[in-house]
LUMMIZA-717774 format. One line per field, with one value per residue (C-alpha): x, y, z; residue number from 0. Coordinates in pm, whole numbers, plus 32768, in hexadecimal, padded with zeros to 4 digits. Layout:
<pts>
xx <- c(X, ...)
yy <- c(Y, ...)
zz <- c(Z, ...)
pos <- c(NUM, ...)
</pts>
This chain:
<pts>
xx <- c(73E8, 73E4, 7415, 73D7, 74E9, 75B0, 7724, 782C, 7949, 7A57, 7A0C, 7B3D, 7A86, 7A6A, 7BE2, 7CA2, 7DDA, 7EB5, 7E09, 7E40, 7FB4, 7FD5, 7F28, 7DEA, 7CF0, 7BDB, 7A7C, 7981, 782D, 7702, 762E, 7510, 7589, 74FE, 75C7, 7592, 75EF, 764C, 7602, 76F1, 774F, 7807, 77DB, 78F4, 78D8, 7901, 7A28, 7AEA, 7A77, 7B86, 7C91, 7C12, 7B7B, 7B70, 7A3C, 79EE, 78EF, 784A, 7763, 763B, 75C1, 7448, 7337, 727B, 713A, 71AE, 707D, 7121, 719A, 70F9, 70E5, 7009, 6F24, 6F04, 6EA6, 6D84, 6C6C, 6BCF, 6D12, 6D33, 6BCF, 6C40, 6D53, 6CDF, 6D74, 6E3B, 6ED4, 6F2D, 6FE6, 709C, 710B, 7188, 7241, 72E3, 735E, 73E4, 749C, 752E, 75A9, 7637, 76F0, 7783, 77FF, 7884, 79E3, 7AA0, 7C0E, 7C83, 7B84, 7B35, 79ED, 7907, 78B1, 775B, 7709, 75CF, 74CD, 7378, 7240, 72B3, 73DC, 730F, 72AA, 7185, 7145, 6FF8, 6FE8, 7026, 7181, 7266, 73CF, 74A4, 752B, 75F1, 773E, 77AB, 77E3, 787E, 79E1, 7A9B, 7B62, 7C6C, 7C76, 7D7C, 7C9A, 7CB9, 7B5A, 7BE5, 7C15, 7A9B, 79E5, 78A1, 7865, 77E1, 7746, 766C, 7614, 75A8, 74D7, 7421, 73E8, 7368, 7274, 71F1, 71B5, 70FD, 7016, 6FDF, 6F77, 6E97, 6DF0, 6DE9, 6E7C, 6FD0, 707E, 708B, 6F12, 6EA3, 6DA1, 6EBA, 6F4C, 6E0B, 6E59, 6FD4, 7105, 7197, 7081, 7011, 70E8, 7096, 6F24, 6F17, 6FC8, 6ED4, 6DA6, 6E34, 6E60, 6CFF, 6C72, 6BDC, 6CB9, 6BAF, 6AB2, 6B9B, 6CB9, 6CB6, 6C55, 6AD6, 6AEB, 6B69, 6A4A, 68D3, 67EF, 6724, 6671, 669C, 67DC, 687D, 692D, 69B0, 6A9E, 69E8, 69C2, 6AE8, 6BE0, 6C52, 6C5F, 6D96, 6E4C, 6DE8, 6E67, 6FAF, 6FEB, 6F81, 705F, 7198, 7154, 713B, 727F, 7333, 72CE, 733C, 73D6, 7507, 75E2, 762E, 74BA, 749C, 74A0, 75A9, 7558, 754E, 7436, 737A, 738B, 7316, 71EB, 7181, 71A3, 70D0, 6FC6, 6FC1, 6FAC, 6E82, 6DD0, 6E09, 6D91, 6C4F, 6C10, 6C55, 6B6A, 6A5C, 6A71, 6A73, 693D, 6890, 68CA, 6848, 6709, 66D3, 6705, 6602, 650A, 653E, 6509, 63C7, 634A, 638A, 62C9, 619F, 618C)
yy <- c(ED33, EC5E, EAE4, E9DD, E8DA, E7CB, E7FF, E6FC, E78F, E737, E773, E812, E855, E6E5, E6B3, E6EF, E7CA, E693, E5ED, E726, E72E, E5BC, E5E5, E530, E4ED, E5ED, E55C, E5AD, E648, E694, E7C4, E883, E9D7, EB11, EB8E, ECCB, ECEA, EE41, EE6F, EF46, F031, F158, F269, F2FD, F1E3, F0DA, F186, F203, F120, F01A, F128, F21B, F132, EFC7, EF2E, EDD4, ECCC, EC80, EB54, EB66, EA23, EA16, E923, E83E, E903, EA4D, EB25, EC33, ED96, EEAC, EF69, EE55, EE60, EFDB, EFC5, EED9, EF77, EE21, EDAC, EEEB, EEC3, ED80, EE32, EE8C, EFB7, EECA, EE1D, EF6B, EFD8, EE8A, EEA5, F007, EF91, EE73, EF69, F05A, EF3B, EED9, F039, F052, EF09, EF77, F0BE, F03A, EFAE, EEE9, EF3D, EE0D, EE1A, EEE5, EF98, EFC4, F127, F0EC, F1EA, F14D, F11C, F108, F02F, EF70, EEF1, EE77, ED09, EC7A, EB12, EA65, EAEC, EC4E, EC62, ED4A, ED2A, EE27, EDAA, EE29, EEC5, EF19, F088, F049, F079, EFA2, F080, F021, F0AF, F1B1, F232, F3A9, F43A, F568, F489, F462, F57E, F540, F4DF, F378, F36A, F49D, F433, F2DA, F374, F44E, F31E, F25C, F377, F363, F1ED, F22E, F320, F223, F11F, F21C, F293, F147, F1E3, F1FB, F348, F399, F377, F49D, F501, F586, F664, F719, F83B, F82F, F7A1, F6FA, F5FF, F528, F5A3, F714, F6D2, F5F3, F6F9, F806, F72B, F6D5, F846, F890, F761, F6D9, F5A9, F4AD, F541, F577, F47E, F341, F1F1, F1D1, F07D, F12B, F224, F247, F365, F417, F4F8, F576, F63C, F5A1, F45D, F3C4, F2A4, F15A, F0A2, EFBB, F0DC, F16C, F2E6, F30F, F203, F2A9, F402, F37E, F2D5, F40A, F4F9, F426, F408, F584, F5AE, F4BA, F58C, F6D8, F7B7, F807, F6D6, F753, F73F, F5CD, F4D6, F3D1, F269, F216, F313, F28C, F12A, F199, F255, F139, F03C, F11D, F13C, EFC2, EF84, F06F, EFD5, EE6E, EECC, EF57, EE18, ED44, EE13, EE07, EC8B, EC6F, ED4E, EC8C, EB43, EBDC, EC52, EAFD, EA54, EB37, EAF9, E983, E996, EA5E, E96C, E844, E8F0, E924, E7B5)
zz <- c(7543, 767F, 7673, 777D, 7752, 7802, 7833, 788D, 7957, 7A51, 7BBF, 7C61, 7DA7, 7DFB, 7E0A, 7F49, 7F49, 7F66, 7E3C, 7D69, 7DBD, 7D6C, 7C1E, 7C7E, 7B6A, 7B5A, 7B83, 7A73, 7AA9, 79CC, 7A19, 797F, 790A, 786C, 7742, 767B, 750E, 7486, 7314, 7243, 735D, 72C6, 73CA, 749C, 759C, 7491, 73E6, 7511, 7627, 7601, 75FB, 7700, 7801, 7861, 77C7, 784D, 77F8, 7944, 7954, 7A3E, 7AD9, 7ABA, 7B27, 7A3A, 7A78, 79E3, 79A4, 78D1, 78FD, 79C4, 787A, 77EA, 7919, 790D, 779E, 77F0, 78BD, 7902, 79A4, 7A70, 7AEE, 7B99, 7C58, 7DB7, 7E69, 7F47, 7E18, 7D7B, 7EB3, 7EC5, 7D59, 7D9D, 7ED3, 7E12, 7D0B, 7E11, 7EBD, 7D6C, 7D22, 7E81, 7E55, 7D09, 7D99, 7EE2, 7ED0, 7FD2, 8004, 7F44, 7E29, 7CF7, 7CDD, 7BB4, 7B51, 7AB4, 79A5, 7916, 7A2A, 7983, 7983, 784A, 7915, 7A3D, 7A2C, 7AF0, 7B56, 7B8D, 7CF2, 7C74, 7D10, 7C4F, 7BDA, 7B21, 79D4, 78A6, 7901, 77A0, 77F1, 7946, 79BB, 7AB6, 7B9E, 7C99, 7DF8, 7D91, 7C7A, 7C3F, 7C1F, 7B65, 7A33, 7A12, 7965, 7A24, 7B8B, 7B6F, 7CC8, 7C9F, 7B3E, 7BB5, 7CCB, 7BCF, 7AF0, 7C1D, 7C64, 7B00, 7B2D, 7C75, 7BC0, 7AA8, 7BA8, 7C55, 7B14, 7A5B, 7921, 787E, 78B4, 7740, 7715, 7640, 7745, 781F, 770E, 76B7, 77A4, 77D1, 7725, 785B, 787D, 79A1, 7AC8, 7A94, 7A5F, 7B94, 7C68, 7BF7, 7C3C, 7D91, 7DE6, 7D6C, 7E29, 7CE7, 7CB3, 7D1A, 7C2A, 7B05, 7B0B, 7BDB, 7B4B, 7B38, 7BE3, 7D1F, 7D3E, 7D29, 7CC6, 7DD1, 7CD9, 7B79, 7BB8, 7CEA, 7D43, 7E82, 7EC5, 7ECB, 8015, 7FCE, 7FC2, 810D, 80F3, 81CF, 8109, 7FC3, 8023, 80B1, 7F60, 7E9D, 7F61, 7F3B, 7DC4, 7DAD, 7E6F, 7D89, 7C5C, 7CF1, 7BE7, 7CBB, 7CFB, 7E5A, 7EB1, 7E5A, 7F7D, 7FC2, 7F70, 80E4, 8117, 7FE8, 806F, 81C6, 8139, 8052, 816B, 8247, 8136, 810C, 8283, 82A8, 817D, 81F4, 8352, 82C2, 81FD, 8331, 8409, 82FC, 82E5, 845F, 8477, 8362, 8416, 855A, 84AE, 840C, 855C, 8600, 84E5, 850A, 8682, 8657, 8550, 8637, 874F, 866E, 861E)
pos <- c(0, 1, 2, 3, 4, 5, 6, 7, 8, 9, 10, 11, 12, 13, 14, 15, 16, 17, 18, 19, 20, 21, 22, 23, 24, 25, 26, 27, 28, 29, 30, 31, 32, 33, 34, 35, 36, 37, 38, 39, 40, 41, 42, 43, 44, 45, 46, 47, 48, 49, 50, 51, 52, 53, 54, 55, 56, 57, 58, 59, 60, 61, 62, 63, 64, 65, 66, 67, 68, 69, 70, 71, 72, 73, 74, 75, 76, 77, 78, 79, 80, 81, 82, 83, 84, 85, 86, 87, 88, 89, 90, 91, 92, 93, 94, 95, 96, 97, 98, 99, 100, 101, 102, 103, 104, 105, 106, 107, 108, 109, 110, 111, 112, 113, 114, 115, 116, 117, 118, 119, 120, 121, 122, 123, 124, 125, 126, 127, 128, 129, 130, 131, 132, 133, 134, 135, 136, 137, 138, 139, 140, 141, 142, 143, 144, 145, 146, 147, 148, 149, 150, 151, 152, 153, 154, 155, 156, 157, 158, 159, 160, 161, 162, 163, 164, 165, 166, 167, 168, 169, 170, 171, 172, 173, 174, 175, 176, 177, 178, 179, 180, 181, 182, 183, 184, 185, 186, 187, 188, 189, 190, 191, 192, 193, 194, 195, 196, 197, 198, 199, 200, 201, 202, 203, 204, 205, 206, 207, 208, 209, 210, 211, 212, 213, 214, 215, 216, 217, 218, 219, 220, 221, 222, 223, 224, 225, 226, 227, 228, 229, 230, 231, 232, 233, 234, 235, 236, 237, 238, 239, 240, 241, 242, 243, 244, 245, 246, 247, 248, 249, 250, 251, 252, 253, 254, 255, 256, 257, 258, 259, 260, 261, 262, 263, 264, 265, 266, 267, 268, 269, 270, 271, 272, 273, 274, 275, 276, 277, 278, 279, 280, 281, 282, 283, 284, 285, 286, 287, 288, 289, 290)
</pts>
């Protein structure tokens, strides 16, 4: 369960190095935070986590206008209908930047190996900007961390999880929706890949608010969705969910593709508005001439 709370804490960043050495008094700060409560956890992570890995309580600073989690939005079709294609790409880009930040370590810092990237752990504010939350199953690793001590490869696992989230955002449904398990046991990613290969993904899978029917059996993207932007997004989502870990893209490539998709979509919107203003101006000029 997620809680929105206020936390009083000492601000060590505000002290200079000299003040720290001289025992300067730490200033206090109050921030909004998101906290997650785990009820009666008795699985292997709960029993062995404190012994086998470093489990930390990480507090995420959040704005006052927290909207909720991406999971909550995906579970509400009315909310998803409000999300334009541009907003969906921006949310995806925010998440990808967050994953990249967690997995990129400076030489003098520890990095977080995030094992639990999913829509329930993505928080959204009133402007639909996304932040990754809940690090209960994460491990803090130093720069001399030996990857052989980890049974799974966290980077490739996170990339696959990111791909699942991209498909959720594209389809407007949670990945465990029973509709995706009607034909196969692996759910959304496999079904999406098959529909992409068969060129039926627009008809069968994407969020209805992103498409319109042309006849009884066919759909096309609606006029607000740029086709190039859409397919760039779709292809990188498919690559993220590749079965073989070696076939999944690096986070840098994911960021580049999502930024490209966003740029193309924003450019289309700008050109549309510019054209609309031009048409209105011409209509106004003609009307003035008539009178």
